[in-house]
ZADO-1210 file (C-alpha; in nm, 4 decimals, padded with zeros to 6 digits):
<atoms>
<atom x="10.5744" y="10.2393" z="19.8923" code="MET" pos="1"/>
<atom x="10.4944" y="09.9176" z="19.9245" code="THR" pos="2"/>
<atom x="10.2235" y="09.9745" z="20.2102" code="ARG" pos="3"/>
<atom x="10.0491" y="10.1815" z="19.9738" code="ARG" pos="4"/>
<atom x="10.0137" y="09.9042" z="19.7108" code="VAL" pos="5"/>
<atom x="09.9148" y="09.6798" z="19.9234" code="ARG" pos="6"/>
<atom x="09.6280" y="09.8972" z="20.0768" code="ARG" pos="7"/>
<atom x="09.5126" y="09.9654" z="19.7466" code="ARG" pos="8"/>
<atom x="09.4817" y="09.6211" z="19.6189" code="ARG" pos="9"/>
<atom x="09.3390" y="09.5219" z="19.9743" code="GLU" pos="10"/>
<atom x="09.0664" y="09.7830" z="19.9557" code="THR" pos="11"/>
<atom x="08.9781" y="09.7100" z="19.5491" code="ARG" pos="12"/>
<atom x="08.8421" y="09.3160" z="19.6732" code="ARG" pos="13"/>
<atom x="08.4946" y="09.3162" z="19.5272" code="GLY" pos="14"/>
<atom x="08.2855" y="09.4866" z="19.2139" code="PHE" pos="15"/>
<atom x="08.1992" y="09.8579" z="19.2532" code="THR" pos="16"/>
<atom x="07.8390" y="09.9638" z="19.2278" code="LEU" pos="17"/>
<atom x="07.8589" y="10.0630" z="18.8560" code="ILE" pos="18"/>
<atom x="07.9699" y="09.7458" z="18.7449" code="GLU" pos="19"/>
<atom x="07.7115" y="09.5996" z="18.9648" code="THR" pos="20"/>
<atom x="07.4476" y="09.8073" z="18.8436" code="ALA" pos="21"/>
<atom x="07.5645" y="09.7168" z="18.4601" code="LEU" pos="22"/>
<atom x="07.5458" y="09.3661" z="18.5175" code="ALA" pos="23"/>
<atom x="07.1786" y="09.3894" z="18.6401" code="THR" pos="24"/>
<atom x="07.0585" y="09.5818" z="18.3854" code="VAL" pos="25"/>
<atom x="07.1851" y="09.3303" z="18.1582" code="ILE" pos="26"/>
<atom x="07.0353" y="09.0550" z="18.3019" code="VAL" pos="27"/>
<atom x="06.7426" y="09.2454" z="18.3700" code="GLY" pos="28"/>
<atom x="06.6911" y="09.3135" z="17.9582" code="VAL" pos="29"/>
<atom x="06.7661" y="08.9129" z="17.8936" code="GLY" pos="30"/>
<atom x="06.5169" y="08.8019" z="18.1309" code="VAL" pos="31"/>
<atom x="06.2560" y="09.0919" z="18.0045" code="LEU" pos="32"/>
<atom x="06.3239" y="08.9780" z="17.6081" code="ALA" pos="33"/>
<atom x="06.2900" y="08.6237" z="17.6951" code="MET" pos="34"/>
<atom x="05.9434" y="08.6926" z="17.9302" code="VAL" pos="35"/>
<atom x="05.7943" y="08.8810" z="17.5967" code="GLU" pos="36"/>
<atom x="05.9080" y="08.5991" z="17.3943" code="ALA" pos="37"/>
<atom x="05.7501" y="08.3530" z="17.5193" code="GLN" pos="38"/>
<atom x="05.4390" y="08.5985" z="17.5784" code="THR" pos="39"/>
<atom x="05.4204" y="08.6327" z="17.1919" code="ALA" pos="40"/>
<atom x="05.4317" y="08.2765" z="17.1619" code="PHE" pos="41"/>
<atom x="05.1553" y="08.2014" z="17.3697" code="LEU" pos="42"/>
<atom x="04.9612" y="08.4605" z="17.1545" code="ARG" pos="43"/>
<atom x="05.0408" y="08.3243" z="16.8253" code="GLN" pos="44"/>
<atom x="04.9662" y="07.9776" z="16.9370" code="ASN" pos="45"/>
<atom x="04.6326" y="08.0524" z="17.0525" code="PHE" pos="46"/>
<atom x="04.5487" y="08.2236" z="16.7564" code="TRP" pos="47"/>
<atom x="04.6609" y="07.9410" z="16.5212" code="SER" pos="48"/>
<atom x="04.4786" y="07.7261" z="16.7028" code="THR" pos="49"/>
<atom x="04.1588" y="08.0041" z="16.6716" code="GLN" pos="50"/>
<atom x="04.2184" y="07.9659" z="16.3482" code="VAL" pos="51"/>
<atom x="04.2131" y="07.5828" z="16.2615" code="SER" pos="52"/>
<atom x="03.8885" y="07.5518" z="16.5126" code="THR" pos="53"/>
<atom x="03.7379" y="07.8038" z="16.2384" code="ALA" pos="54"/>
<atom x="03.8399" y="07.5815" z="15.9325" code="GLU" pos="55"/>
<atom x="03.7568" y="07.2783" z="16.0914" code="ARG" pos="56"/>
<atom x="03.3909" y="07.4016" z="16.1528" code="LEU" pos="57"/>
<atom x="03.3658" y="07.5546" z="15.8330" code="GLY" pos="58"/>
<atom x="03.4833" y="07.2400" z="15.6467" code="ASN" pos="59"/>
<atom x="03.2296" y="07.0558" z="15.8118" code="GLU" pos="60"/>
<atom x="02.9204" y="07.2331" z="15.6694" code="ILE" pos="61"/>
<atom x="03.0993" y="07.1615" z="15.3526" code="ARG" pos="62"/>
<atom x="03.1628" y="06.7916" z="15.3819" code="GLU" pos="63"/>
<atom x="02.7644" y="06.7638" z="15.5375" code="MET" pos="64"/>
<atom x="02.6550" y="06.9490" z="15.2419" code="THR" pos="65"/>
<atom x="02.8686" y="06.8003" z="14.9515" code="ILE" pos="66"/>
<atom x="02.5870" y="06.5883" z="14.8083" code="ASN" pos="67"/>
<atom x="02.2896" y="06.7899" z="14.8574" code="LEU" pos="68"/>
<atom x="02.0852" y="06.9223" z="14.5345" code="PRO" pos="69"/>
<atom x="02.0472" y="07.2411" z="14.4856" code="ARG" pos="70"/>
<atom x="01.6674" y="07.3017" z="14.5230" code="HIS" pos="71"/>
<atom x="01.4246" y="07.0228" z="14.7149" code="ASP" pos="72"/>
<atom x="01.3812" y="06.7183" z="14.5067" code="PRO" pos="73"/>
<atom x="00.9935" y="06.7267" z="14.5578" code="VAL" pos="74"/>
<atom x="00.8843" y="07.0924" z="14.5148" code="THR" pos="75"/>
<atom x="01.2290" y="07.2173" z="14.2880" code="GLY" pos="76"/>
<atom x="01.2483" y="07.6064" z="14.2821" code="THR" pos="77"/>
<atom x="00.8813" y="07.6701" z="14.3904" code="THR" pos="78"/>
<atom x="01.0316" y="07.7222" z="14.7554" code="THR" pos="79"/>
<atom x="01.3911" y="07.8858" z="14.8677" code="TRP" pos="80"/>
<atom x="01.4513" y="07.7845" z="15.2111" code="GLY" pos="81"/>
<atom x="01.3004" y="07.5176" z="15.4284" code="PRO" pos="82"/>
<atom x="01.0232" y="07.3858" z="15.2666" code="GLU" pos="83"/>
<atom x="00.6676" y="07.3324" z="15.4667" code="PRO" pos="84"/>
<atom x="00.7691" y="07.0796" z="15.7935" code="GLY" pos="85"/>
<atom x="01.1517" y="07.0927" z="15.7493" code="GLU" pos="86"/>
<atom x="01.2159" y="07.2847" z="16.1353" code="ALA" pos="87"/>
<atom x="01.5395" y="07.1976" z="16.1515" code="GLY" pos="88"/>
<atom x="01.8862" y="07.0410" z="16.0260" code="ILE" pos="89"/>
<atom x="01.7869" y="06.7350" z="16.0514" code="ASP" pos="90"/>
<atom x="01.4785" y="06.8116" z="15.7958" code="ASP" pos="91"/>
<atom x="01.7539" y="07.0132" z="15.5214" code="PHE" pos="92"/>
<atom x="01.7666" y="06.8189" z="15.2775" code="ASP" pos="93"/>
<atom x="01.8920" y="07.0497" z="14.9942" code="ASP" pos="94"/>
<atom x="02.1231" y="07.3523" z="14.9930" code="LEU" pos="95"/>
<atom x="01.8469" y="07.6068" z="14.9835" code="ASP" pos="96"/>
<atom x="01.7012" y="07.5232" z="15.3198" code="ASP" pos="97"/>
<atom x="02.0150" y="07.6350" z="15.4706" code="PHE" pos="98"/>
<atom x="01.9757" y="07.9911" z="15.3643" code="ASP" pos="99"/>
<atom x="01.6891" y="07.9765" z="15.5533" code="GLY" pos="100"/>
<atom x="01.4270" y="08.2998" z="15.4871" code="LEU" pos="101"/>
<atom x="01.6848" y="08.4053" z="15.2629" code="GLY" pos="102"/>
<atom x="01.9285" y="08.5883" z="15.5698" code="THR" pos="103"/>
<atom x="02.1262" y="08.2754" z="15.5988" code="GLY" pos="104"/>
<atom x="02.1168" y="07.9874" z="15.8838" code="THR" pos="105"/>
<atom x="02.3009" y="08.0252" z="16.2045" code="GLU" pos="106"/>
<atom x="02.4383" y="07.7178" z="16.4273" code="PHE" pos="107"/>
<atom x="02.5770" y="07.8505" z="16.7535" code="SER" pos="108"/>
<atom x="02.6438" y="07.7721" z="17.0776" code="ALA" pos="109"/>
<atom x="02.4255" y="08.0456" z="17.2092" code="ALA" pos="110"/>
<atom x="02.1498" y="07.9662" z="16.9975" code="LEU" pos="111"/>
<atom x="02.1344" y="07.5502" z="17.1147" code="GLY" pos="112"/>
<atom x="02.1918" y="07.4475" z="16.7763" code="ASN" pos="113"/>
<atom x="02.5307" y="07.4352" z="16.6816" code="GLY" pos="114"/>
<atom x="02.8247" y="07.4089" z="16.6099" code="PRO" pos="115"/>
<atom x="02.7766" y="07.1533" z="16.3891" code="VAL" pos="116"/>
<atom x="02.9819" y="06.8719" z="16.2411" code="ASP" pos="117"/>
<atom x="02.9303" y="06.6761" z="15.9357" code="ALA" pos="118"/>
<atom x="02.6740" y="06.4042" z="16.0768" code="GLN" pos="119"/>
<atom x="02.4682" y="06.7217" z="16.1917" code="ARG" pos="120"/>
<atom x="02.5150" y="06.6527" z="16.5153" code="ARG" pos="121"/>
<atom x="02.6189" y="06.9163" z="16.8166" code="ILE" pos="122"/>
<atom x="03.0128" y="06.9615" z="16.8509" code="ILE" pos="123"/>
<atom x="03.0274" y="07.0430" z="17.2526" code="PRO" pos="124"/>
<atom x="03.2259" y="07.2619" z="17.4577" code="ASN" pos="125"/>
<atom x="03.2466" y="07.5181" z="17.1551" code="MET" pos="126"/>
<atom x="03.0958" y="07.8111" z="17.3182" code="ASP" pos="127"/>
<atom x="03.1346" y="08.1544" z="17.1713" code="GLY" pos="128"/>
<atom x="03.1369" y="07.9463" z="16.7984" code="TRP" pos="129"/>
<atom x="02.8651" y="07.9927" z="16.5202" code="SER" pos="130"/>
<atom x="02.8631" y="07.9255" z="16.2078" code="GLN" pos="131"/>
<atom x="02.6562" y="08.1178" z="15.9256" code="VAL" pos="132"/>
<atom x="02.5572" y="07.9381" z="15.6067" code="VAL" pos="133"/>
<atom x="02.4354" y="08.1844" z="15.3463" code="GLU" pos="134"/>
<atom x="02.2934" y="08.0414" z="14.9879" code="VAL" pos="135"/>
<atom x="02.3157" y="08.2723" z="14.6642" code="PHE" pos="136"/>
<atom x="02.2489" y="08.1982" z="14.3157" code="ASN" pos="137"/>
<atom x="02.5391" y="08.3061" z="14.0820" code="VAL" pos="138"/>
<atom x="02.5172" y="08.2906" z="13.6918" code="ALA" pos="139"/>
<atom x="02.7085" y="07.9608" z="13.5434" code="GLY" pos="140"/>
<atom x="02.8973" y="08.2544" z="13.2809" code="ASN" pos="141"/>
<atom x="02.9973" y="08.4456" z="13.5546" code="ASP" pos="142"/>
<atom x="03.0208" y="08.2574" z="13.9106" code="ILE" pos="143"/>
<atom x="03.2482" y="08.5653" z="14.0432" code="ALA" pos="144"/>
<atom x="02.9538" y="08.7667" z="14.0037" code="SER" pos="145"/>
<atom x="02.8299" y="08.9636" z="14.3311" code="GLU" pos="146"/>
<atom x="02.6512" y="08.7115" z="14.5576" code="PRO" pos="147"/>
<atom x="02.2751" y="08.8670" z="14.5946" code="GLY" pos="148"/>
<atom x="02.2109" y="09.0108" z="14.3055" code="THR" pos="149"/>
<atom x="02.0754" y="08.7008" z="14.0865" code="ILE" pos="150"/>
<atom x="01.7046" y="08.6139" z="14.2276" code="PRO" pos="151"/>
<atom x="01.6751" y="08.2978" z="14.4017" code="ASP" pos="152"/>
<atom x="01.6126" y="07.9795" z="14.2137" code="ALA" pos="153"/>
<atom x="01.6966" y="08.1409" z="13.9027" code="SER" pos="154"/>
<atom x="01.9862" y="08.0047" z="13.7650" code="THR" pos="155"/>
<atom x="02.2066" y="07.6114" z="13.7252" code="GLU" pos="156"/>
<atom x="02.4250" y="07.7336" z="13.9901" code="PHE" pos="157"/>
<atom x="02.4719" y="07.8198" z="14.3636" code="VAL" pos="158"/>
<atom x="02.7395" y="07.9812" z="14.5853" code="LEU" pos="159"/>
<atom x="02.7421" y="07.8048" z="14.9221" code="VAL" pos="160"/>
<atom x="02.9473" y="08.0636" z="15.1691" code="ARG" pos="161"/>
<atom x="02.9846" y="07.9509" z="15.5376" code="VAL" pos="162"/>
<atom x="03.1191" y="08.2423" z="15.7565" code="THR" pos="163"/>
<atom x="03.2596" y="08.1345" z="16.1223" code="ILE" pos="164"/>
<atom x="03.2273" y="08.3522" z="16.4215" code="LEU" pos="165"/>
<atom x="03.4073" y="08.3542" z="16.6974" code="PHE" pos="166"/>
<atom x="03.3257" y="08.6022" z="17.0363" code="GLN" pos="167"/>
<atom x="03.5521" y="08.4998" z="17.3496" code="GLY" pos="168"/>
<atom x="03.4001" y="08.6198" z="17.7418" code="PRO" pos="169"/>
<atom x="03.5733" y="08.9354" z="17.6959" code="ASN" pos="170"/>
<atom x="03.4772" y="09.0574" z="17.3406" code="ASP" pos="171"/>
<atom x="03.1759" y="09.2633" z="17.3012" code="ALA" pos="172"/>
<atom x="03.1236" y="09.1389" z="16.9278" code="ASP" pos="173"/>
<atom x="03.1805" y="08.7938" z="16.7272" code="ALA" pos="174"/>
<atom x="03.4406" y="08.8559" z="16.4773" code="ARG" pos="175"/>
<atom x="03.4714" y="08.6805" z="16.1689" code="PRO" pos="176"/>
<atom x="03.7835" y="08.3980" z="16.1542" code="MET" pos="177"/>
<atom x="03.7210" y="08.2592" z="15.8332" code="THR" pos="178"/>
<atom x="03.4759" y="08.1892" z="15.5175" code="GLN" pos="179"/>
<atom x="03.4723" y="07.9072" z="15.3572" code="VAL" pos="180"/>
<atom x="03.2561" y="07.9602" z="15.0263" code="GLN" pos="181"/>
<atom x="03.1874" y="07.7051" z="14.7076" code="TRP" pos="182"/>
<atom x="02.9794" y="07.6836" z="14.3925" code="VAL" pos="183"/>
<atom x="02.7679" y="07.4270" z="14.3596" code="ALA" pos="184"/>
<atom x="02.6006" y="07.3078" z="14.0389" code="ALA" pos="185"/>
<atom x="02.3874" y="06.9826" z="14.1123" code="ARG" pos="186"/>
</atoms>
C-alpha cells in the first residue's frame, strides 16, 4: 500500500495540461487588455493633440483680426471683400476683406498661403491644416440670426466665423476640427 501512494506522488510533479492551458489563457487575456488600453490611450492622445492644434489655429485668426474695423477705413461699405489693390493677407485692413468674394478665404498649406499666425506669417510644417474665414452681417437686435441672410454691409455688426479643417494623408476629404466665431461691432 505504501508503494502505491509513493508512485502517485512521484508521478504528480508538474502542472497538468488543463492547468497550463488555463494559465496561458489568463496571461494572454491580460496582455491583450494592456495592448488595447495602450492603443486607446495613443488614439485619444493623438485626437486631443489635433483638437488643441485646431483651437490654436482658430485663435490665431481671431487675434490677428481683433482690432480691425468691419469695413475699409477709406472706401467704407462700398466694397465687400478685398478692395482693388489688396492682393493678399498682408493687404487686408478690415474684416470684410477676409470674406473674399463672399465665399470666405482659405489659408492652407495646399494653397501655399497658410495656415497663418496672428502676425500674418505662414506657420511651417502644417500640412493638411486649413483655416477658412467667413464674414457675415448680423442684425444688432438678433446676433444669433442665420448667417448669410442679411445683405453685406447693411448692419453695424458682423459675425466672423473661422472653421479649421484637417485632412490626413489617408483621408479622402478634410474634416472640420473646430469652429471659432465672434461678433465684431467696430
